[in-house]
Kinemage of the C-alpha trace (Angstrom):
@kinemage 1
@onewidth
@group {chain A} dominant
@subgroup {mainchain}
@vectorlist {calphas} color= white
{ca met a 1} P -77.458 7.161 -15.781
{ca arg a 2} L -79.542 7.474 -12.643
{ca tyr a 3} L -78.486 7.689 -9.009
{ca pro a 4} L -79.906 4.895 -6.785
{ca val a 5} L -81.857 6.974 -4.254
{ca ser a 6} L -82.139 5.142 -0.921
{ca lys a 7} L -85.467 4.424 0.765
{ca lys a 8} L -84.759 6.892 3.580
{ca met a 9} L -83.780 9.665 1.153
{ca lys a 10} L -86.959 8.988 -0.835
{ca glu a 11} L -88.974 9.392 2.373
{ca ile a 12} L -87.289 12.719 3.126
{ca ala a 13} L -87.707 13.883 -0.473
{ca ser a 14} L -91.422 13.012 -0.479
{ca ile a 15} L -91.951 15.418 2.433
{ca phe a 16} L -90.557 18.213 0.239
{ca phe a 17} L -92.510 17.105 -2.843
{ca asn a 18} L -95.823 16.873 -0.964
{ca ala a 19} L -95.369 20.514 0.033
{ca asp a 20} L -94.596 21.492 -3.604
{ca phe a 21} L -90.855 21.963 -3.054
{ca ser a 22} L -88.008 20.366 -4.971
{ca ala a 23} L -85.099 18.471 -3.418
{ca tyr a 24} L -81.710 17.527 -4.822
{ca leu a 25} L -78.769 15.594 -3.468
{ca val a 26} L -75.574 17.655 -3.860
{ca gly a 27} L -71.924 17.791 -2.817
{ca gly a 28} L -69.609 14.992 -1.769
{ca ala a 29} L -72.291 12.283 -1.767
{ca val a 30} L -72.802 12.731 -5.504
{ca arg a 31} L -69.080 12.999 -6.276
{ca asp a 32} L -68.300 9.929 -4.172
{ca trp a 33} L -70.958 7.889 -5.961
{ca phe a 34} L -69.276 8.564 -9.297
{ca leu a 35} L -65.974 7.528 -7.696
{ca gly a 36} L -67.485 4.284 -6.430
{ca lys a 37} L -67.006 5.272 -2.791
{ca leu a 38} L -69.371 4.757 0.119
{ca cys a 39} L -71.111 7.928 1.193
{ca lys a 40} L -71.224 8.955 4.849
{ca asp a 41} L -72.782 12.425 4.703
{ca tyr a 42} L -75.724 13.655 2.687
{ca asp a 43} L -76.474 17.243 1.663
{ca ile a 44} L -79.760 18.377 0.177
{ca ala a 45} L -80.400 21.528 -1.843
{ca thr a 46} L -83.987 22.771 -2.073
{ca asp a 47} L -86.078 25.757 -3.096
{ca ala a 48} L -87.731 25.677 0.359
{ca glu a 49} L -86.449 28.466 2.597
{ca pro a 50} L -85.000 27.616 6.048
{ca lys a 51} L -88.177 28.448 7.968
{ca glu a 52} L -90.184 26.320 5.550
{ca val a 53} L -87.765 23.399 6.034
{ca gln a 54} L -88.118 23.770 9.813
{ca ala a 55} L -91.895 23.650 9.441
{ca leu a 56} L -91.733 20.482 7.321
{ca phe a 57} L -89.660 18.401 9.732
{ca arg a 58} L -90.259 17.699 13.404
{ca lys a 59} L -86.576 17.821 14.411
{ca thr a 60} L -84.135 20.315 12.920
{ca ile a 61} L -81.050 22.247 14.018
{ca pro a 62} L -80.473 25.812 12.732
{ca thr a 63} L -76.787 25.054 12.013
{ca gly a 64} L -76.199 27.822 9.488
{ca ile a 65} L -79.549 29.457 9.137
{ca ala a 66} L -78.023 32.852 8.250
{ca his a 67} L -76.565 31.171 5.164
{ca gly a 68} L -79.681 29.152 4.413
{ca thr a 69} L -78.653 25.879 6.071
{ca val a 70} L -80.738 23.735 8.416
{ca thr a 71} L -79.802 20.252 9.637
{ca ile a 72} L -82.652 17.747 9.396
{ca leu a 73} L -82.739 14.953 11.995
{ca tyr a 74} L -84.595 12.011 10.483
{ca lys a 75} L -84.570 8.389 11.705
{ca gly a 76} L -81.061 8.588 13.090
{ca glu a 77} L -79.649 10.523 10.121
{ca lys a 78} L -78.341 14.095 10.080
{ca ile a 79} L -78.844 15.708 6.687
{ca glu a 80} L -77.702 19.239 5.915
{ca cys a 81} L -80.314 21.067 3.901
{ca thr a 82} L -79.501 24.366 2.170
{ca thr a 83} L -81.818 26.620 0.216
{ca phe a 84} L -80.870 27.333 -3.418
{ca arg a 85} L -78.846 30.505 -3.204
{ca cys a 86} L -76.446 32.888 -4.861
{ca glu a 87} L -73.884 34.854 -2.918
{ca ala a 88} L -73.070 38.545 -2.930
{ca asp a 89} L -69.608 40.033 -2.620
{ca tyr a 90} L -66.915 38.212 -0.632
{ca ser a 91} L -65.191 41.431 0.442
{ca asp a 92} L -63.171 39.685 3.169
{ca gly a 93} L -62.163 36.669 1.043
{ca arg a 94} L -63.757 34.343 3.587
{ca arg a 95} L -67.545 34.599 3.751
{ca pro a 96} L -70.186 36.185 1.503
{ca gln a 97} L -71.421 39.574 2.695
{ca ser a 98} L -74.961 38.400 2.051
{ca ile a 99} L -76.888 35.658 0.293
{ca ser a 100} L -79.967 35.698 -1.909
{ca tyr a 101} L -82.253 32.758 -2.471
{ca val a 102} L -82.801 31.629 -6.054
{ca arg a 103} L -85.383 29.291 -7.539
{ca ser a 104} L -83.330 26.913 -9.701
{ca ile a 105} L -80.769 24.229 -8.941
{ca glu a 106} L -78.680 25.380 -11.924
{ca glu a 107} L -78.219 28.837 -10.390
{ca asp a 108} L -77.312 27.250 -7.075
{ca leu a 109} L -74.694 24.991 -8.684
{ca ser a 110} L -73.094 27.975 -10.434
{ca arg a 111} L -71.852 29.363 -7.087
{ca arg a 112} L -69.965 26.187 -6.138
{ca asp a 113} L -66.194 25.837 -6.083
{ca phe a 114} L -65.256 22.999 -8.436
{ca thr a 115} L -67.046 21.327 -11.316
{ca met a 116} L -66.836 17.932 -9.588
{ca asn a 117} L -68.816 19.456 -6.696
{ca ala a 118} L -71.355 21.186 -8.960
{ca ile a 119} L -73.439 18.117 -9.777
{ca ala a 120} L -76.915 17.444 -8.381
{ca val a 121} L -79.212 14.416 -8.287
{ca ser a 122} L -82.970 14.885 -8.455
{ca leu a 123} L -84.446 13.000 -5.519
{ca lys a 124} L -87.655 12.659 -7.517
{ca asp a 125} L -86.240 10.300 -10.145
{ca gly a 126} L -82.456 10.019 -9.594
{ca ser a 127} L -81.643 11.992 -12.749
{ca ile a 128} L -78.331 13.869 -12.912
{ca val a 129} L -78.114 17.662 -13.225
{ca asp a 130} L -74.637 18.541 -14.510
{ca pro a 131} L -74.466 22.015 -16.128
{ca phe a 132} L -70.668 22.360 -15.753
{ca asp a 133} L -69.496 18.918 -16.938
{ca gly a 134} L -68.606 17.795 -13.442
{ca val a 135} L -69.019 14.127 -14.338
{ca lys a 136} L -66.457 14.574 -17.115
{ca ser a 137} L -64.061 16.181 -14.592
{ca ile a 138} L -64.483 13.242 -12.217
{ca lys a 139} L -63.907 10.675 -14.960
{ca ser a 140} L -60.830 12.626 -16.137
{ca lys a 141} L -59.658 13.039 -12.519
{ca ile a 142} L -59.409 16.803 -12.918
{ca ile a 143} L -59.955 19.548 -10.328
{ca lys a 144} L -61.333 22.579 -12.143
{ca thr a 145} L -63.205 25.614 -10.875
{ca val a 146} L -66.731 26.512 -11.906
{ca gly a 147} L -66.027 29.495 -14.148
{ca ser a 148} L -63.006 31.752 -13.673
{ca pro a 149} L -60.434 30.369 -11.183
{ca leu a 150} L -59.400 33.859 -10.084
{ca ala a 151} L -63.030 34.824 -9.469
{ca arg a 152} L -63.780 31.639 -7.494
{ca phe a 153} L -60.590 31.882 -5.438
{ca gly a 154} L -61.147 35.598 -4.876
{ca glu a 155} L -64.470 34.773 -3.227
{ca asp a 156} L -63.006 32.417 -0.632
{ca gly a 157} L -59.296 31.994 0.098
{ca leu a 158} L -59.900 28.466 1.364
{ca arg a 159} L -60.755 27.233 -2.127
{ca pro a 160} L -57.136 27.068 -3.401
{ca ile a 161} L -56.234 25.076 -0.275
{ca arg a 162} L -59.219 22.777 -0.857
{ca ala a 163} L -58.077 22.217 -4.457
{ca ile a 164} L -54.676 21.156 -3.156
{ca arg a 165} L -56.245 18.944 -0.499
{ca phe a 166} L -58.455 17.187 -3.060
{ca ser a 167} L -55.365 16.396 -5.155
{ca ser a 168} L -54.061 14.153 -2.353
{ca gln a 169} L -57.415 12.945 -1.123
{ca leu a 170} L -58.805 11.933 -4.512
{ca gly a 171} L -55.611 11.476 -6.531
{ca phe a 172} L -56.821 14.119 -9.027
{ca lys a 173} L -54.717 16.663 -10.940
{ca ile a 174} L -55.458 20.368 -10.709
{ca glu a 175} L -56.363 21.758 -14.140
{ca glu a 176} L -53.669 24.076 -15.547
{ca glu a 177} L -55.542 27.405 -15.375
{ca thr a 178} L -56.881 26.547 -11.924
{ca leu a 179} L -53.359 25.738 -10.705
{ca lys a 180} L -51.913 28.944 -12.192
{ca ala a 181} L -54.509 30.973 -10.283
{ca ile a 182} L -53.416 29.674 -6.855
{ca pro a 183} L -50.184 31.732 -6.482
{ca leu a 184} L -52.115 34.755 -7.774
{ca ser a 185} L -54.660 34.278 -4.967
{ca ile a 186} L -52.232 34.164 -2.041
{ca glu a 187} L -53.354 37.491 -0.550
{ca thr a 188} L -56.913 36.158 -0.331
{ca cys a 189} L -55.633 32.884 1.158
{ca lys a 190} L -53.905 34.872 3.908
{ca lys a 191} L -57.347 36.030 5.097
{ca val a 192} L -58.447 32.456 5.855
{ca ser a 193} L -58.777 31.739 9.574
{ca ile a 194} L -56.043 29.515 10.945
{ca glu a 195} L -58.638 26.969 12.112
{ca arg a 196} L -60.009 26.563 8.568
{ca phe a 197} L -56.476 26.061 7.226
{ca arg a 198} L -55.721 23.560 10.000
{ca asp a 199} L -58.798 21.494 9.165
{ca glu a 200} L -57.709 21.249 5.505
{ca phe a 201} L -54.120 20.519 6.569
{ca val a 202} L -55.299 17.620 8.743
{ca lys a 203} L -57.316 16.195 5.830
{ca ile a 204} L -54.175 16.407 3.682
{ca leu a 205} L -52.139 14.551 6.294
{ca leu a 206} L -54.770 11.816 6.599
{ca ser a 207} L -54.953 11.253 2.832
{ca glu a 208} L -53.248 8.263 1.232
{ca his a 209} L -50.355 10.311 -0.151
{ca pro a 210} L -49.999 13.691 1.592
{ca ile a 211} L -46.743 14.316 -0.290
{ca ile a 212} L -48.777 15.286 -3.384
{ca ser a 213} L -50.461 18.171 -1.561
{ca leu a 214} L -47.378 19.102 0.467
{ca arg a 215} L -45.420 19.631 -2.754
{ca leu a 216} L -48.270 21.646 -4.241
{ca leu a 217} L -48.384 23.823 -1.117
{ca glu a 218} L -44.697 24.544 -1.643
{ca asp a 219} L -44.917 25.064 -5.418
{ca thr a 220} L -47.789 27.549 -5.070
{ca gly a 221} L -46.207 29.537 -2.219
{ca leu a 222} L -48.811 28.510 0.358
{ca leu a 223} L -46.331 26.511 2.451
{ca lys a 224} L -44.334 29.677 3.106
{ca val a 225} L -47.520 31.496 4.147
{ca phe a 226} L -48.871 28.931 6.619
{ca leu a 227} L -45.825 26.816 7.554
{ca pro a 228} L -42.743 29.033 7.065
{ca glu a 229} L -40.647 26.905 9.439
{ca leu a 230} L -41.157 23.936 7.120
{ca ser a 231} L -40.640 25.983 3.962
{ca asp a 232} L -37.262 27.138 5.319
{ca cys a 233} L -36.053 23.510 5.176
{ca arg a 234} L -35.765 23.706 1.378
{ca gly a 235} L -32.125 23.585 0.292
{ca val a 236} L -30.801 22.515 3.698
{ca glu a 237} L -28.536 19.693 2.508
{ca gln a 238} L -27.640 16.811 4.831
{ca lys a 239} L -25.322 14.405 2.948
{ca gly a 240} L -24.107 11.267 4.723
{ca met a 241} L -26.877 8.660 4.820
{ca his a 242} L -29.386 11.189 3.474
{ca ser a 243} L -30.232 11.396 -0.242
{ca phe a 244} L -32.444 14.482 0.110
{ca asp a 245} L -32.505 17.929 1.647
{ca val a 246} L -34.429 18.406 4.897
{ca leu a 247} L -37.709 19.386 3.221
{ca asp a 248} L -37.903 16.444 0.819
{ca his a 249} L -36.806 14.138 3.646
{ca ser a 250} L -39.645 15.511 5.807
{ca phe a 251} L -42.208 15.123 3.006
{ca leu a 252} L -41.134 11.525 2.320
{ca ser a 253} L -41.111 10.641 6.018
{ca cys a 254} L -44.631 12.014 6.454
{ca asp a 255} L -45.848 10.093 3.405
{ca ala a 256} L -44.328 6.861 4.769
{ca ala a 257} L -46.008 7.186 8.194
{ca pro a 258} L -49.252 5.216 8.806
{ca gln a 259} L -52.179 6.891 7.034
{ca asp a 260} L -54.574 6.596 9.965
{ca asn a 261} L -52.117 8.015 12.513
{ca leu a 262} L -52.223 11.823 12.571
{ca ile a 263} L -49.812 12.035 15.525
{ca val a 264} L -47.044 10.135 13.724
{ca arg a 265} L -47.643 11.952 10.435
{ca leu a 266} L -47.314 15.325 12.157
{ca ala a 267} L -44.190 14.177 14.004
{ca ala a 268} L -42.677 12.814 10.781
{ca leu a 269} L -43.330 16.104 8.989
{ca phe a 270} L -41.844 18.290 11.727
{ca his a 271} L -39.170 16.068 13.313
{ca asp a 272} L -36.208 17.713 11.562
{ca ile a 273} L -37.245 21.369 11.223
{ca gly a 274} L -34.665 22.256 13.881
{ca lys a 275} L -31.899 21.324 11.433
{ca val a 276} L -32.194 24.710 9.709
{ca ser a 277} L -30.747 26.597 12.692
{ca thr a 278} L -28.443 23.876 14.048
{ca arg a 279} L -26.547 22.948 10.870
{ca glu a 280} L -22.766 23.330 11.103
{ca lys a 281} L -19.751 21.891 9.284
{ca asn a 282} L -17.261 19.915 11.316
{ca glu a 283} L -13.508 19.636 10.766
{ca tyr a 284} L -14.088 16.996 8.079
{ca ser a 285} L -16.492 19.309 6.167
{ca asp a 286} L -19.439 17.094 7.117
{ca tyr a 287} L -22.726 18.667 8.219
{ca thr a 288} L -23.752 18.229 11.843
{ca phe a 289} L -27.071 19.027 13.502
{ca tyr a 290} L -26.331 18.705 17.205
{ca lys a 291} L -29.422 18.833 19.425
{ca his a 292} L -31.659 19.535 16.434
{ca glu a 293} L -34.354 17.334 17.992
{ca ala a 294} L -34.709 19.756 20.936
{ca val a 295} L -35.027 22.729 18.561
{ca ser a 296} L -37.459 20.750 16.382
{ca glu a 297} L -39.592 19.981 19.439
{ca lys a 298} L -39.789 23.667 20.349
{ca leu a 299} L -40.642 24.735 16.782
{ca thr a 300} L -43.252 21.971 16.496
{ca lys a 301} L -44.949 23.245 19.631
{ca asn a 302} L -44.969 26.793 18.215
{ca ile a 303} L -46.481 25.619 14.922
{ca met a 304} L -49.158 23.424 16.472
{ca gln a 305} L -50.142 26.102 18.978
{ca arg a 306} L -50.386 28.630 16.155
{ca leu a 307} L -52.621 26.228 14.213
{ca lys a 308} L -54.691 25.708 17.381
{ca phe a 309} L -54.341 21.945 17.643
{ca pro a 310} L -55.686 20.365 20.858
{ca asn a 311} L -53.160 20.435 23.719
{ca lys a 312} L -53.091 16.636 23.976
{ca glu a 313} L -52.097 16.281 20.315
{ca ile a 314} L -49.427 18.977 20.709
{ca glu a 315} L -47.989 17.162 23.717
{ca glu a 316} L -47.937 13.765 21.970
{ca val a 317} L -46.354 15.039 18.751
{ca cys a 318} L -43.731 17.141 20.535
{ca his a 319} L -42.791 14.202 22.761
{ca leu a 320} L -42.111 12.026 19.698
{ca val a 321} L -40.119 14.759 17.954
{ca gly a 322} L -37.954 15.307 21.026
{ca leu a 323} L -37.222 11.572 21.384
{ca his a 324} L -36.686 10.530 17.774
{ca met a 325} L -32.854 10.565 17.922
{ca phe a 326} L -32.382 7.584 20.277
{ca his a 327} L -29.461 5.289 19.349
{ca tyr a 328} L -29.934 1.734 20.581
{ca thr a 329} L -27.042 -0.734 20.586
{ca glu a 330} L -27.170 -4.354 21.715
{ca asp a 331} L -24.797 -3.648 24.619
{ca trp a 332} L -27.461 -1.550 26.372
{ca ser a 333} L -28.052 -2.923 29.862
{ca asp a 334} L -31.553 -3.850 31.009
{ca ala a 335} L -31.368 -0.806 33.288
{ca ala a 336} L -30.712 1.408 30.242
{ca val a 337} L -33.695 -0.160 28.484
{ca arg a 338} L -35.889 0.499 31.545
{ca arg a 339} L -34.739 4.144 31.649
{ca phe a 340} L -35.635 4.504 27.975
{ca ile a 341} L -39.118 3.097 28.628
{ca val a 342} L -39.631 5.550 31.489
{ca arg a 343} L -38.440 8.468 29.367
{ca ala a 344} L -40.559 7.520 26.350
{ca gly a 345} L -43.623 6.223 28.199
{ca val a 346} L -44.905 2.719 27.441
{ca glu a 347} L -47.928 4.174 25.648
{ca asn a 348} L -45.738 6.191 23.231
{ca ile a 349} L -43.361 3.424 22.140
{ca pro a 350} L -45.480 2.117 19.194
{ca asn a 351} L -45.738 5.649 17.742
{ca leu a 352} L -42.045 6.321 18.350
{ca phe a 353} L -41.104 3.183 16.421
{ca glu a 354} L -43.469 4.121 13.572
{ca leu a 355} L -41.771 7.530 13.453
{ca arg a 356} L -38.322 5.946 13.256
{ca arg a 357} L -39.467 3.631 10.460
{ca ala a 358} L -40.874 6.597 8.498
{ca asp a 359} L -37.721 8.625 9.216
{ca gly a 360} L -35.626 5.757 7.825
{ca phe a 361} L -37.683 5.639 4.631
{ca gly a 362} L -37.318 9.397 4.221
{ca met a 363} L -33.520 9.149 4.131
{ca thr a 364} L -33.386 7.355 0.774
{ca gly a 365} L -36.976 6.890 -0.389
{ca lys a 366} L -36.551 3.129 0.066
{ca ala a 367} L -37.584 0.689 2.782
{ca pro a 368} L -34.995 0.994 5.577
{ca asp a 369} L -33.118 -1.813 7.329
{ca leu a 370} L -35.180 -2.356 10.474
{ca ser a 371} L -33.069 -5.104 12.051
{ca asn a 372} L -31.731 -2.849 14.826
{ca leu a 373} L -35.182 -1.437 15.539
{ca thr a 374} L -36.680 -4.945 15.594
{ca ala a 375} L -34.037 -6.142 18.053
{ca phe a 376} L -34.701 -3.132 20.284
{ca lys a 377} L -38.440 -3.760 20.148
{ca lys a 378} L -37.890 -7.327 21.403
{ca arg a 379} L -35.771 -6.027 24.301
{ca leu a 380} L -38.459 -3.528 25.217
{ca glu a 381} L -41.222 -6.134 25.076
{ca lys a 382} L -39.178 -8.462 27.284
{ca val a 383} L -38.543 -5.779 29.920
{ca ile a 384} L -42.164 -4.584 29.887
{ca ala a 385} L -43.381 -8.192 30.291
{ca glu a 386} L -41.190 -8.602 33.391
{ca asp a 387} L -43.554 -6.242 35.220
{ca ser a 388} L -40.700 -4.059 36.464
{ca ala a 389} L -41.397 -0.786 38.255
{ca leu a 390} L -41.648 1.688 35.379
{ca ser a 391} L -43.215 4.579 37.279
{ca leu a 392} L -43.252 5.960 40.836
{ca lys a 393} L -46.638 4.370 41.467
{ca asp a 394} L -45.061 0.945 40.854
{ca leu a 395} L -42.716 1.332 43.853
{ca ala a 396} L -43.321 -0.938 46.859
{ca val a 397} L -43.477 2.179 49.061
{ca gly a 398} L -45.048 5.587 48.682
{ca gly a 399} L -45.034 8.912 50.458
{ca arg a 400} L -47.204 7.618 53.314
{ca glu a 401} L -44.705 4.900 54.252
{ca leu a 402} L -41.821 7.385 54.158
{ca ile a 403} L -43.685 9.789 56.447
{ca glu a 404} L -44.322 6.898 58.861
{ca ile a 405} L -40.547 6.388 59.303
{ca gly a 406} L -40.060 10.062 60.099
{ca ile a 407} L -39.370 11.696 56.733
{ca pro a 408} L -41.393 14.930 56.675
{ca ala a 409} L -43.731 15.780 53.809
{ca gly a 410} L -42.228 18.307 51.428
{ca pro a 411} L -39.679 18.642 48.605
{ca lys a 412} L -37.198 16.273 50.289
{ca leu a 413} L -39.802 13.500 50.278
{ca gly a 414} L -40.143 13.869 46.502
{ca ile a 415} L -36.354 13.766 46.055
{ca ile a 416} L -36.109 10.558 48.090
{ca leu a 417} L -38.931 8.885 46.126
{ca gln a 418} L -37.172 9.769 42.859
{ca lys a 419} L -33.886 8.303 44.126
{ca leu a 420} L -35.709 5.133 45.178
{ca phe a 421} L -37.192 4.895 41.704
{ca glu a 422} L -33.733 5.270 40.128
{ca ala a 423} L -32.411 2.511 42.395
{ca val a 424} L -35.208 0.183 41.302
{ca leu a 425} L -34.640 1.004 37.628
{ca glu a 426} L -31.024 -0.070 38.124
{ca asp a 427} L -31.961 -3.223 40.048
{ca pro a 428} L -35.637 -4.305 40.132
{ca ser a 429} L -34.934 -6.781 42.958
{ca gln a 430} L -34.647 -3.747 45.264
{ca asn a 431} L -38.380 -3.115 44.900
{ca thr a 432} L -39.473 -4.507 48.265
{ca lys a 433} L -40.912 -2.489 51.124
{ca ala a 434} L -38.168 -3.449 53.575
{ca gln a 435} L -35.314 -2.730 51.169
{ca leu a 436} L -36.722 0.589 49.954
{ca leu a 437} L -37.348 1.849 53.499
{ca lys a 438} L -33.769 0.942 54.367
{ca ile a 439} L -32.469 2.868 51.326
{ca ala a 440} L -34.784 5.788 52.115
{ca glu a 441} L -33.413 6.088 55.660
{ca ala a 442} L -29.857 6.170 54.308
{ca ile a 443} L -30.718 8.828 51.722
{ca asn a 444} L -32.559 10.900 54.323
{ca ser a 445} L -29.544 10.728 56.620
{ca asn a 446} L -27.242 11.934 53.825
{ca leu a 447} L -29.588 14.783 52.901
{ca ser a 448} L -29.971 15.998 56.497
């Protein structure tokens, strides 16, 4: 079996060979080829040291030169190139204290995390270098460490999390001894920076079935370490229309959300975490969770800030979580529908409906009845198409016109504009300059 080396990679490799260096393709590109997947990123391993790589190529970036890595810029491609190396002690469980360059690809592969990632392709002839049976692991769909799991995980606490992420991303099973080593490596995992955990967590959520990894995070104790608010949902029974406790409901909801929509998947995972502290039994011995959405929104913000998500993503997810308990009935007036649109924001409605669909699936693990949601969606589309005033900027008058009729700039002006907006939400026909100025004068008189 030989890897089909592309023309561009052959050109890059020839530059190494002409200078008497070797060059191998390593990492995800090799693994993905065996899985029949298209490769996006290429990584090269070589016996050339970073300064020698920089001398060989006209354009390079010293991305991780302290660890032997240089990025080669070649004909529109960015290729990470790392010198064969072995790593000294990982005393902090995160990064090696030092690295040493070695001369063989086999030594370099021996430092890698999993056997499926410890395969190389010679760029000279496409031959496969596989000293740890990585191809066998890929064909068996097994995640297994190179050597001792405890030793590998002790070097870098991110590796157990990566193993769990790969289980969802690739649909592989974690080999028994490797899996057993994860709970034993929790103290090392705790040393991982929150940003590195977040990046793996996002990859889990964007995989086809995040529920696989989410359950593994719980089973290994890592959920309690990094997401204790979610872990606390285990055993919080709901009854009624729900077949599962809050944690399983959250996992199922997340799994049912659109794969390419991180915002909805995060909202689906966190939308009910407020139920832990709001659960009570009513006079009929039924559980209630009054205002749990408000508590869930607050906890979601805390979690996402702790994980250092971008502010925009935090805002979008929290908004969905806080709104997910809307109860539409067909007797809603058009004014009520307009108020809902204003509260939700036109731009958030598609995500909010995706969240409700996922939430419905998470109740029973079966496709929910969407007839009510579909009817509501049609009402919303109708109202939005009517081009009603759905924000202050849509009003026929603004602050300038109010000042012109003698209303002074200041807080009162803002109050009057808001009241005008509420009047137009109730009756869109009021949205004319003459009518709004008339209403404004009356409001101003009452406020004086």
